[in-house]
C-alpha positions as CSV (number, residue, x, y, z in Angstrom):
1,M,95.2,83.5,107.8
2,S,93.1,85.6,110.1
3,K,89.5,84.3,110.8
4,Q,88.4,88.0,110.8
5,T,90.4,91.2,111.1
6,F,90.0,94.3,113.3
7,M,92.1,97.2,112.2
8,P,92.4,100.3,114.3
9,T,92.6,103.4,112.3
10,I,95.9,104.6,113.8
11,L,97.7,101.4,113.0
12,L,96.8,101.5,109.3
13,K,100.2,102.7,108.0
14,R,102.2,100.7,110.5
15,L,100.3,97.5,109.8
16,V,100.3,97.9,106.1
17,S,104.1,98.3,106.2
18,V,104.5,94.7,107.6
19,G,102.0,93.3,105.2
20,F,99.2,92.8,107.7
21,W,96.2,93.9,105.6
22,M,94.7,90.6,104.8
23,A,91.5,92.2,105.9
24,L,91.3,95.1,103.6
25,V,87.7,93.8,103.7
26,V,87.0,94.7,107.2
27,L,89.3,97.7,107.2
28,I,86.9,99.8,105.0
29,V,84.0,98.8,107.4
30,L,85.8,99.7,110.5
31,L,87.2,103.0,108.9
32,S,84.1,104.1,107.1
33,S,83.4,107.0,109.8
34,D,86.7,107.2,111.7
35,S,89.8,109.3,111.1
36,R,91.3,107.2,108.3
37,G,94.9,107.4,107.8
38,Q,95.6,109.9,110.6
39,T,99.0,110.0,112.4
40,S,99.5,109.3,116.1
41,G,98.0,111.9,118.4
42,M,95.5,113.2,115.8
43,N,92.7,110.7,116.4
44,P,89.7,112.9,117.7
45,Q,88.2,109.7,119.4
46,D,91.4,108.9,121.2
47,K,91.2,108.6,125.0
48,N,93.3,110.0,127.8
49,I,94.4,107.4,130.2
50,N,96.2,107.1,133.5
51,A,98.6,104.6,135.1
52,Q,95.7,102.6,136.4
53,T,94.2,102.2,133.0
54,Q,97.5,101.2,131.7
55,L,97.8,98.5,134.2
56,E,94.2,97.3,133.3
57,V,95.2,97.1,129.7
58,I,98.4,95.2,130.5
59,D,96.4,92.8,132.9
60,S,93.9,92.1,130.1
61,V,96.5,91.6,127.4
62,S,98.6,89.3,129.6
63,Q,95.6,87.2,130.5
64,A,94.7,86.7,126.8
65,L,98.4,85.9,126.0
66,N,98.6,83.3,128.7
67,Q,95.3,81.7,127.6
68,V,95.8,81.5,123.8
69,Y,99.3,82.7,122.5
70,V,100.7,79.9,120.5
71,F,104.0,79.7,122.7
72,P,103.1,79.7,126.4
73,E,106.6,80.3,127.4
74,V,106.9,83.3,125.1
75,A,103.5,84.6,126.5
76,K,105.0,84.5,130.0
77,K,108.1,86.3,128.9
78,M,105.9,89.1,127.2
79,E,103.9,89.5,130.3
80,K,107.0,89.8,132.4
81,Y,108.5,92.3,130.0
82,L,105.3,94.5,130.0
83,R,105.0,94.6,133.8
84,E,108.8,95.4,134.1
85,Q,108.2,98.3,131.6
86,Y,105.3,99.4,133.7
87,K,107.2,99.1,137.1
88,N,110.1,100.9,135.7
89,K,107.8,103.8,134.6
90,K,108.6,103.4,131.0
91,Y,105.0,104.3,130.1
92,K,104.5,107.1,132.6
93,D,104.6,110.0,130.0
94,I,102.1,108.3,127.8
95,T,98.5,109.7,128.3
96,S,97.1,108.6,125.0
97,L,95.4,105.2,124.6
98,D,96.2,105.2,121.0
99,Q,99.9,105.9,121.7
100,F,100.0,103.5,124.5
101,T,98.6,100.6,122.5
102,Q,101.2,101.3,119.9
103,K,104.0,101.2,122.5
104,L,102.6,97.9,123.8
105,T,102.7,96.4,120.1
106,E,106.3,97.5,119.9
107,D,107.2,95.9,123.2
108,L,105.2,92.6,122.5
109,Q,107.0,92.1,119.1
110,E,110.3,93.1,120.7
111,I,110.0,89.8,122.7
112,S,108.1,87.7,120.3
113,H,109.2,89.0,116.9
114,D,105.5,88.1,115.8
115,K,104.1,90.4,113.2
116,H,100.7,88.9,113.7
117,L,100.6,90.0,117.3
118,W,99.5,93.6,117.9
119,V,97.3,95.8,120.3
120,G,95.4,98.7,119.1
121,F,92.9,101.6,120.2
122,A,89.3,100.9,119.2
123,S,86.7,103.5,119.2
124,D,83.2,102.9,120.6
125,E,81.9,103.0,117.1
126,M,84.4,100.4,116.1
127,L,83.4,98.1,118.9
128,A,79.7,98.5,118.3
129,R,80.2,96.5,115.1
130,F,81.4,93.6,117.3
131,R,79.4,91.2,119.3
132,G,82.0,90.0,121.8
133,D,84.9,89.2,119.5
134,T,82.9,88.6,116.4
135,L,81.4,91.0,113.8
136,T,77.8,91.6,114.0
137,D,75.7,90.4,111.3
138,E,75.2,93.9,109.9
139,A,78.9,94.5,109.9
140,K,79.5,91.0,108.2
141,Q,77.2,92.0,105.4
142,L,78.9,95.5,104.9
143,E,82.3,93.7,104.9
144,L,80.9,91.2,102.2
145,E,79.5,94.0,100.0
146,E,82.9,95.8,100.2
147,R,84.8,92.7,99.3
148,R,82.4,92.2,96.3
149,R,83.1,95.7,95.1
150,D,86.9,94.9,95.4
151,N,86.3,91.7,93.4
152,F,87.7,89.9,96.3
153,C,91.1,91.1,95.7
154,F,91.4,89.8,92.3
155,K,92.9,92.8,90.5
156,E,94.1,91.6,87.1
157,V,94.2,88.5,84.9
158,K,95.6,88.3,81.4
159,I,97.8,86.6,79.0
160,L,101.2,87.8,78.4
161,E,103.3,87.2,75.3
162,G,104.1,83.7,74.6
163,N,100.7,82.5,76.1
164,V,102.0,83.1,79.7
165,G,99.2,83.6,82.0
166,Y,99.3,86.3,84.7
167,L,97.2,86.8,87.9
168,D,97.5,89.6,90.3
169,F,95.5,89.3,93.5
170,R,96.0,91.2,96.8
171,C,94.6,88.8,99.3
172,F,93.2,85.3,99.8
173,S,89.3,85.8,100.4
174,D,87.4,83.0,101.8
175,A,86.5,80.5,99.1
176,A,83.0,80.4,100.5
177,D,82.4,83.9,99.3
178,A,85.0,84.3,96.5
179,G,85.0,80.8,95.1
180,F,83.0,81.7,91.8
181,T,85.6,84.4,91.2
182,A,88.5,82.2,91.7
183,I,87.1,79.4,89.6
184,A,86.3,81.8,86.7
185,T,89.9,83.2,87.1
186,M,91.5,79.8,86.9
187,N,89.4,78.8,84.0
188,F,90.6,81.9,82.2
189,L,94.1,80.6,82.7
190,A,93.3,77.0,81.8
191,Y,95.2,76.9,78.4
192,A,98.1,79.1,79.3
193,D,101.6,77.5,78.8
194,A,102.9,78.9,82.1
195,V,101.3,80.9,84.9
196,I,102.7,83.7,86.9
197,F,101.0,84.4,90.4
198,D,101.7,88.1,91.5
199,L,101.7,88.2,95.2
200,R,104.0,91.2,95.6
201,Q,100.9,93.2,97.3
202,N,99.3,90.3,98.8
203,G,99.0,90.5,102.6
204,G,97.4,86.9,103.2
205,G,94.1,85.7,104.0
206,S,91.9,82.4,104.2
207,P,93.5,78.9,104.0
208,S,90.3,77.9,101.9
209,M,91.2,80.1,99.0
210,I,94.8,78.7,99.2
211,Q,93.4,75.2,99.0
212,L,91.2,76.1,96.0
213,I,93.6,77.8,93.9
214,T,96.4,75.3,94.7
215,S,94.0,72.4,93.8
216,Y,94.3,73.6,90.0
217,L,98.0,73.0,90.0
218,L,98.4,69.6,91.5
219,K,97.1,66.1,90.0
220,E,96.5,64.2,93.2
221,P,95.0,65.3,96.6
222,T,98.1,66.7,98.4
223,H,98.6,67.6,102.0
224,L,99.5,71.3,101.9
225,N,99.9,72.5,105.5
226,S,98.8,71.9,109.0
227,F,97.9,74.3,111.9
228,Y,98.6,73.4,115.4
229,V,96.2,75.1,117.8
230,R,97.5,75.7,121.4
231,K,94.3,76.0,123.3
232,T,92.8,72.6,122.1
233,D,96.3,71.0,121.6
234,S,95.1,69.8,118.2
235,I,96.2,69.7,114.6
236,N,94.1,70.8,111.6
237,Q,95.4,69.5,108.3
238,F,94.7,71.3,104.9
239,W,94.7,69.3,101.6
240,T,93.9,70.2,98.0
241,Q,90.5,69.4,96.7
242,A,89.8,66.2,94.8
243,Y,87.5,68.0,92.5
244,V,87.7,71.4,90.7
245,E,85.5,72.9,88.2
246,G,87.3,73.1,84.8
247,P,90.6,71.9,83.6
248,R,93.7,71.6,86.0
249,L,96.9,73.3,85.2
250,T,99.2,70.4,86.2
251,D,101.6,70.3,83.4
252,V,102.5,74.1,83.1
253,D,105.4,75.8,84.9
254,V,104.2,78.1,87.7
255,Y,106.0,81.2,89.1
256,V,105.2,83.2,92.2
257,L,106.3,86.7,92.7
258,T,107.0,88.1,96.1
259,S,108.2,91.3,97.9
260,S,108.8,92.1,101.6
261,Y,105.2,92.9,101.6
262,T,104.0,89.4,100.9
263,F,102.7,88.0,104.2
264,S,100.8,85.4,106.2
265,G,98.5,83.3,103.8
266,A,100.4,84.6,100.8
267,E,103.4,83.1,102.4
268,E,101.7,79.8,103.0
269,F,100.8,79.6,99.3
270,T,104.4,80.4,98.3
271,Y,105.9,78.1,101.0
272,N,103.8,75.2,99.9
273,L,104.5,75.4,96.2
274,K,108.2,75.9,96.9
275,N,108.4,72.7,99.0
276,L,106.3,70.8,96.7
277,K,108.7,71.9,93.9
278,R,105.7,73.1,91.9
279,A,106.7,76.8,91.4
280,T,109.7,79.1,91.0
281,I,109.7,81.8,93.4
282,I,111.1,85.2,92.1
283,G,111.4,88.5,93.9
284,E,112.3,89.5,97.5
285,T,112.3,87.6,100.8
286,T,108.8,87.7,102.3
287,G,107.6,89.2,105.6
288,G,107.7,86.3,107.9
289,G,104.3,85.7,109.4
290,A,103.2,82.1,109.8
291,H,100.7,82.2,112.8
292,P,97.0,82.1,112.3
293,N,95.3,84.7,114.6
294,D,92.0,85.7,115.9
295,I,90.7,89.0,117.2
296,K,90.1,89.8,120.9
297,A,88.1,92.9,121.7
298,F,88.3,94.5,125.2
299,H,85.1,96.5,125.1
300,N,85.5,98.1,128.5
301,L,88.9,99.4,127.6
302,N,88.5,100.4,124.0
303,V,91.3,98.1,123.0
304,G,91.4,95.4,120.3
305,M,94.1,92.7,119.9
306,S,95.3,90.4,117.1
307,L,96.1,87.2,118.9
308,P,98.1,84.4,117.2
309,F,96.6,81.1,118.4
310,G,98.6,78.4,116.5
311,R,101.5,77.8,114.2
312,A,101.8,76.4,110.8
313,I,103.5,73.0,110.2
314,N,104.7,72.2,106.7
315,P,104.3,68.4,106.0
316,I,107.6,68.6,104.0
317,T,109.9,70.6,106.2
318,G,108.3,70.0,109.6
319,T,108.4,73.9,110.3
320,N,107.3,77.2,108.8
321,W,108.5,80.6,107.7
322,E,107.8,82.5,110.9
323,G,110.1,85.3,111.5
324,V,112.5,84.4,108.6
325,G,110.3,84.7,105.6
326,I,110.7,82.7,102.2
327,T,113.8,83.3,100.3
328,P,113.0,83.3,96.5
329,D,114.7,80.9,94.1
330,I,115.7,83.9,92.1
331,Q,116.3,87.0,94.0
332,V,115.6,90.3,92.3
333,P,114.2,93.7,93.4
334,Q,110.4,93.3,93.6
335,E,109.9,95.7,90.7
336,K,112.0,93.6,88.3
337,A,110.2,90.2,89.4
338,L,107.5,90.2,86.7
339,Q,109.8,90.7,83.8
340,T,112.2,88.3,85.2
341,A,109.5,85.5,85.7
342,H,108.2,86.3,82.2
343,K,111.6,85.7,80.7
344,E,112.3,82.5,82.7
345,A,109.0,81.2,81.4
346,L,109.8,82.0,77.9
347,K,113.1,80.6,78.3
348,K,111.6,77.1,79.3
349,L,109.1,77.2,76.5
350,L,111.8,78.1,74.0
351,G,113.6,74.9,75.1
352,K,110.5,72.8,74.7
353,T,109.1,73.8,71.3
354,T,110.2,72.6,67.9
355,D,108.0,75.1,66.0
356,E,110.1,77.6,64.4
357,T,107.5,80.4,64.4
358,R,107.1,80.0,68.2
359,K,110.9,79.9,68.7
360,K,111.2,83.3,66.9
361,S,108.3,84.7,68.9
362,F,109.7,83.5,72.3
363,T,113.2,85.0,71.2
364,W,111.6,88.3,70.2
365,S,109.8,88.5,73.6
366,M,112.8,87.6,75.5
367,E,114.9,90.3,73.9
368,T,112.2,92.8,74.7
369,L,112.3,91.7,78.4
370,D,116.0,91.9,78.4
371,A,115.8,95.6,77.4
372,L,113.2,96.4,79.9
373,L,115.4,94.8,82.7
374,N,118.6,96.2,81.4
375,P,118.2,99.0,78.9
376,A,121.4,99.8,77.0
377,K,123.2,103.0,77.8
378,V,123.3,105.5,74.8
379,D,125.4,108.6,75.0
380,I,123.3,112.0,74.9
381,G,125.4,113.1,71.9
382,L,124.3,110.0,69.8
383,M,120.8,110.5,70.8
384,N,120.9,114.1,69.8
385,K,122.1,112.9,66.2
386,Y,119.0,110.6,66.1
387,A,116.4,113.4,66.8
388,G,114.9,114.7,63.5
389,K,112.1,114.0,61.1
390,Y,112.0,110.7,59.0
391,G,109.1,111.1,56.6
392,P,105.9,110.5,58.8
393,R,108.1,109.6,61.8
394,M,109.4,112.2,64.3
395,I,112.0,111.6,66.9
396,T,112.6,114.1,69.7
397,L,115.0,114.4,72.5
398,E,113.2,115.4,75.8
399,D,114.9,115.6,79.2
400,G,117.5,113.1,78.1
401,E,115.1,110.6,76.7
402,L,114.2,109.8,72.9
403,Y,110.6,109.8,72.0
404,Y,109.0,108.5,68.9
405,Q,105.8,109.6,67.1
406,R,104.3,108.7,63.9
407,E,101.8,111.2,62.4
408,G,98.4,111.0,63.9
409,R,99.5,108.5,66.5
410,P,100.4,108.7,70.1
411,K,104.0,109.5,71.2
412,Y,106.0,106.7,72.8
413,K,109.3,106.6,75.0
414,M,112.1,104.8,73.2
415,I,113.8,102.2,75.2
416,P,117.4,101.4,74.0
417,M,118.1,97.7,73.1
418,S,121.5,98.6,71.5
419,Q,123.3,101.8,70.5
420,D,121.1,101.9,67.3
421,T,118.0,99.9,68.1
422,F,115.1,100.8,70.3
423,M,111.7,99.2,71.4
424,F,108.5,100.6,73.0
425,D,107.0,99.1,76.1
426,E,103.4,100.0,74.9
427,V,104.0,98.5,71.3
428,R,106.1,95.4,71.8
429,Y,105.5,94.0,68.3
430,F,107.5,97.1,66.8
431,R,111.2,98.3,67.0
432,L,113.0,101.0,65.4
433,K,116.6,101.0,64.1
434,F,118.8,103.9,63.0
435,V,121.0,103.6,59.9
436,S,124.0,105.7,59.4
437,D,126.3,106.3,56.4
438,S,130.2,105.9,56.3
439,S,130.6,109.6,57.6
440,G,128.2,108.7,60.8
441,R,125.4,110.8,59.5
442,V,121.9,109.2,60.4
443,T,120.2,108.7,57.0
444,E,117.1,106.6,57.8
445,V,115.1,104.6,60.3
446,V,114.0,101.0,59.6
447,G,110.8,99.8,61.4
448,L,111.3,96.1,62.5
449,Y,108.2,93.9,63.3
450,D,107.8,90.6,65.1
451,N,106.5,89.0,62.0
452,S,109.9,89.8,60.1
453,R,108.5,92.6,58.2
454,T,110.5,95.8,57.9
455,D,109.9,99.3,56.5
456,S,112.1,102.2,55.9
457,S,111.8,106.0,56.4
458,P,114.5,108.2,55.0
459,R,115.5,111.3,57.0
460,T,113.8,114.4,55.9
461,S,115.0,117.0,58.2
462,E,117.3,117.5,61.2
């Protein structure tokens, strides 16, 4: 959602924790020769400050807030709070500029609860990459090269069992640069029967990419979102595109995976689709950042500021997700979101198809996902009985887990589906069932395949 991003080194861990790394792209540029990932007080480029410098920073930050911040009345409250803190000598023991800007960020967010609003230390080298509040042409080129090497945040695209498409992308890069990558990705998914968008590690980005990807999911031009800009007292609308390259995916079920890290532009994408009833949201409540922001650089003070200048207005709800996040339709821990979404997609596809072969395939895959989400509990004594050699198949018990290995092949961890049947995450077309005689002695293992084929291996040794 930011037009550009400025990431002081010392804020890396803290800002990542709230999901504000839409600009991994600029982060690498800004940290290329600085003390990346250091903790507070360890930055060799930090500056010592006194009370006068603190006041100058507060003056500059307050002026910017009163001129630009989306809510004028909140800007005044923040200025009042900072000045009270200063007057009451709450900052008197802070002599590090880096630590002081971190404290200012905490105080600003204490009043505004706005995670897009922060202040940070900026070294001379960082500021040299800016002309005013804008990156220099050289810095922009370096940024673009880094984003290209990162494939514009598109990390993985594939087809899961049941012809369910899956896309993991970590930010919404500007479509002017990343459009070809996005178009190629959406065309790869063109003939999937359902699509899962994984935004669990996505911290936001450009509205232009939100427009482009969403355009593939809707038939008609659709009003997605608007931004109110305080300084110009104007509203900018964002609509889907009338034309896209390749087929649209308008008739497939869509799922969006979220976590508490999902933030900003990633939340807009999620919020838009949820309110359009075009997607099922699965995972955790998102971070809660709905304000577009610009960067303000105070070159004379070695300070940078992320300054929200507007607010999102959804055409359906008339509001946004600021401060509250987006509650998923299906709430699960983020680590279970993918399997849950895949299972939901297969369940819907199963209900639609009349093809018996596909029904069997969907059912097989759903059973697999059930086992991954909720593996059966098997007593250690029973697992010990299963350990042994079964012709070319060897079962071993290691650290309370069963492992399977066929001669000349890799070893796989066995995931229990029931007391006697196990599956393998890496080889999902195959399962193994233990067979016991009337006395309870395990006599053989039977291989089960997704095409209904079976094979048996009698036990040859304990």
